[in-house]
C-alpha positions in Angstrom: 0.0 0.0 0.0 2.9 2.4 0.8 4.3 1.9 -2.7 0.9 2.5 -4.3 0.4 5.8 -2.4 4.0 6.9 -3.1 3.6 6.1 -6.8 0.4 8.0 -6.9 2.0 11.1 -5.3 4.9 11.0 -7.7 2.7 10.7 -10.8 0.4 13.4 -9.5 3.4 15.7 -8.8 4.8 15.2 -12.3 1.4 15.9 -13.8 0.9 19.1 -11.8 4.4 20.2 -12.6 3.7 19.9 -16.3 0.3 21.5 -16.3 0.4 23.9 -13.3 3.8 24.9 -12.0 7.3 23.3 -12.0 7.5 23.7 -8.3 5.2 20.6 -7.8 8.4 18.5 -8.5 9.4 19.3 -5.0 6.6 16.9 -3.8 8.1 14.2 -6.0 11.6 14.9 -4.5 10.1 14.8 -1.0 8.5 11.4 -1.6 11.7 10.0 -3.2 13.8 11.2 -0.2 11.4 9.7 2.2 11.4 6.4 0.4 15.2 6.5 0.4 15.5 7.2 4.2 12.9 4.6 5.0 14.9 2.0 3.2 17.8 2.6 5.6 16.0 3.5 8.9 12.9 1.3 8.5 10.9 4.3 9.7 8.0 5.3 7.4 5.5 8.0 8.4 3.0 6.8 5.8 3.0 3.3 7.4 2.1 4.9 10.7 -0.6 7.0 9.2 -2.1 4.0 7.3 -1.9 1.9 10.4 -3.9 4.4 12.4 -6.5 4.5 9.6 -6.9 0.8 9.9 -5.1 -0.3 6.7 -3.5 -3.8 7.2 -0.1 -4.7 5.9 
């Protein structure tokens, strides 16, 4: 589920950067950096949020 949400954010960010404003690429950069740090630290804020919303692994 985390990968699906991250992918959706990245694709949405790229679309918004193309049609609205190039600064939307900062969202894609943020998502990418968060995925990178979570691969090293095993800490993912999105997992915590999804867990509190009742989404199972």
